[in-house]
N, CA and C atoms as a LAMMPS dump frame, in Angstrom:
ITEM: TIMESTEP
0
ITEM: NUMBER OF ATOMS
153
ITEM: BOX BOUNDS ff ff ff
-5.0000000000000000e+02 5.0000000000000000e+02
-5.0000000000000000e+02 5.0000000000000000e+02
-5.0000000000000000e+02 5.0000000000000000e+02
ITEM: ATOMS id mol type element x y z
1 1 1 N 143.37 -286.045 -30.025
2 1 2 C 144.593 -285.54 -30.61
3 1 3 C 144.782 -284.059 -30.269
4 2 1 N 143.703 -283.287 -30.347
5 2 2 C 143.786 -281.864 -30.057
6 2 3 C 144.15 -281.636 -28.592
7 3 1 N 143.596 -282.437 -27.695
8 3 2 C 143.889 -282.301 -26.28
9 3 3 C 145.352 -282.66 -25.994
10 4 1 N 145.874 -283.666 -26.655
11 4 2 C 147.269 -284.064 -26.474
12 4 3 C 148.219 -282.96 -26.946
13 5 1 N 147.889 -282.333 -28.069
14 5 2 C 148.701 -281.238 -28.588
15 5 3 C 148.683 -280.052 -27.63
16 6 1 N 147.51 -279.718 -27.099
17 6 2 C 147.379 -278.623 -26.146
18 6 3 C 148.199 -278.91 -24.886
19 7 1 N 148.152 -280.13 -24.401
20 7 2 C 148.917 -280.515 -23.219
21 7 3 C 150.415 -280.391 -23.488
22 8 1 N 150.857 -280.808 -24.648
23 8 2 C 152.268 -280.731 -25.019
24 8 3 C 152.728 -279.274 -25.094
25 9 1 N 151.923 -278.418 -25.691
26 9 2 C 152.288 -277.01 -25.816
27 9 3 C 152.327 -276.33 -24.448
28 10 1 N 151.367 -276.615 -23.596
29 10 2 C 151.36 -275.979 -22.278
30 10 3 C 152.488 -276.5 -21.393
31 11 1 N 152.885 -277.726 -21.604
32 11 2 C 153.943 -278.314 -20.779
33 11 3 C 155.329 -277.823 -21.206
34 12 1 N 155.577 -277.747 -22.509
35 12 2 C 156.905 -277.421 -23.008
36 12 3 C 156.987 -276.074 -23.724
37 13 1 N 155.933 -275.282 -23.702
38 13 2 C 155.921 -274.003 -24.404
39 13 3 C 156.973 -273.026 -23.898
40 14 1 N 157.147 -272.95 -22.602
41 14 2 C 158.152 -272.06 -22.026
42 14 3 C 159.558 -272.465 -22.4
43 15 1 N 159.803 -273.766 -22.452
44 15 2 C 161.119 -274.257 -22.831
45 15 3 C 161.413 -273.912 -24.291
46 16 1 N 160.423 -274.058 -25.173
47 16 2 C 160.623 -273.733 -26.583
48 16 3 C 160.875 -272.241 -26.77
49 17 1 N 160.191 -271.405 -26.011
50 17 2 C 160.399 -269.959 -26.106
51 17 3 C 161.801 -269.577 -25.638
52 18 1 N 162.257 -270.174 -24.551
53 18 2 C 163.604 -269.89 -24.057
54 18 3 C 164.661 -270.374 -25.043
55 19 1 N 164.446 -271.533 -25.621
56 19 2 C 165.38 -272.059 -26.609
57 19 3 C 165.441 -271.164 -27.84
58 20 1 N 164.307 -270.646 -28.283
59 20 2 C 164.273 -269.739 -29.431
60 20 3 C 165.04 -268.455 -29.133
61 21 1 N 164.929 -267.936 -27.914
62 21 2 C 165.658 -266.729 -27.537
63 21 3 C 167.164 -266.975 -27.528
64 22 1 N 167.594 -268.103 -27.01
65 22 2 C 169.024 -268.433 -26.978
66 22 3 C 169.573 -268.585 -28.391
67 23 1 N 168.857 -269.277 -29.242
68 23 2 C 169.312 -269.47 -30.621
69 23 3 C 169.373 -268.138 -31.355
70 24 1 N 168.4 -267.264 -31.127
71 24 2 C 168.404 -265.951 -31.776
72 24 3 C 169.586 -265.113 -31.317
73 25 1 N 169.91 -265.158 -30.029
74 25 2 C 171.046 -264.371 -29.551
75 25 3 C 172.363 -264.911 -30.094
76 26 1 N 172.494 -266.224 -30.259
77 26 2 C 173.694 -266.777 -30.877
78 26 3 C 173.802 -266.346 -32.329
79 27 1 N 172.693 -266.371 -33.047
80 27 2 C 172.711 -265.985 -34.452
81 27 3 C 172.95 -264.497 -34.639
82 28 1 N 172.528 -263.681 -33.707
83 28 2 C 172.74 -262.235 -33.821
84 28 3 C 174.217 -261.885 -33.699
85 29 1 N 174.971 -262.708 -32.996
86 29 2 C 176.387 -262.433 -32.781
87 29 3 C 177.306 -263.196 -33.722
88 30 1 N 176.765 -263.829 -34.737
89 30 2 C 177.603 -264.575 -35.672
90 30 3 C 177.39 -264.055 -37.086
91 31 1 N 178.343 -264.346 -37.935
92 31 2 C 178.251 -263.917 -39.331
93 31 3 C 177.522 -264.98 -40.147
94 32 1 N 177.062 -264.581 -41.29
95 32 2 C 176.373 -265.495 -42.193
96 32 3 C 177.379 -266.452 -42.812
97 33 1 N 177.016 -267.724 -42.973
98 33 2 C 177.94 -268.696 -43.558
99 33 3 C 178.025 -268.553 -45.07
100 34 1 N 177.015 -267.964 -45.688
101 34 2 C 177.052 -267.731 -47.129
102 34 3 C 177.808 -266.438 -47.377
103 35 1 N 178.752 -266.461 -48.265
104 35 2 C 179.597 -265.299 -48.485
105 35 3 C 178.86 -264.135 -49.145
106 36 1 N 177.891 -264.422 -49.998
107 36 2 C 177.256 -263.363 -50.772
108 36 3 C 175.88 -262.973 -50.234
109 37 1 N 175.458 -263.509 -49.124
110 37 2 C 174.094 -263.231 -48.664
111 37 3 C 174.077 -262.959 -47.178
112 38 1 N 173.626 -261.788 -46.807
113 38 2 C 173.426 -261.435 -45.406
114 38 3 C 172.075 -260.738 -45.299
115 39 1 N 171.029 -261.425 -44.81
116 39 2 C 169.695 -260.815 -44.769
117 39 3 C 169.628 -259.677 -43.748
118 40 1 N 168.66 -258.81 -43.934
119 40 2 C 168.431 -257.725 -42.981
120 40 3 C 167.889 -258.3 -41.673
121 41 1 N 168.4 -257.806 -40.576
122 41 2 C 167.952 -258.27 -39.272
123 41 3 C 166.891 -257.317 -38.726
124 42 1 N 165.899 -257.842 -38.036
125 42 2 C 164.922 -256.966 -37.37
126 42 3 C 165.585 -256.182 -36.234
127 43 1 N 164.994 -255.083 -35.847
128 43 2 C 165.543 -254.248 -34.77
129 43 3 C 165.608 -255.011 -33.446
130 44 1 N 164.67 -255.924 -33.214
131 44 2 C 164.665 -256.689 -31.967
132 44 3 C 165.887 -257.595 -31.869
133 45 1 N 166.318 -258.146 -33.006
134 45 2 C 167.493 -259.019 -33.012
135 45 3 C 168.757 -258.175 -32.852
136 46 1 N 168.781 -256.999 -33.441
137 46 2 C 169.946 -256.134 -33.289
138 46 3 C 170.158 -255.728 -31.836
139 47 1 N 169.091 -255.653 -31.077
140 47 2 C 169.196 -255.294 -29.664
141 47 3 C 169.865 -256.401 -28.848
142 48 1 N 169.897 -257.623 -29.343
143 48 2 C 170.501 -258.744 -28.62
144 48 3 C 172.01 -258.861 -28.851
145 49 1 N 172.567 -258.082 -29.777
146 49 2 C 173.989 -258.188 -30.097
147 49 3 C 174.835 -257.694 -28.93
148 50 1 N 175.993 -258.335 -28.779
149 50 2 C 176.953 -257.884 -27.768
150 50 3 C 177.667 -256.646 -28.299
151 51 1 N 177.961 -255.733 -27.404
152 51 2 C 178.614 -254.483 -27.832
153 51 3 C 180.06 -254.496 -27.509
């Protein structure tokens, strides 16, 4: 089981990292859907915003 998990992570790890970056950049450029709650963003996410 451990070997299968390691193989899965090494095979698709780069794809998951790229997908996480794309999702983060989309979220950095959108507003919160909750009207009363907007969490603080890290500085790294603020750097991804379009100017």
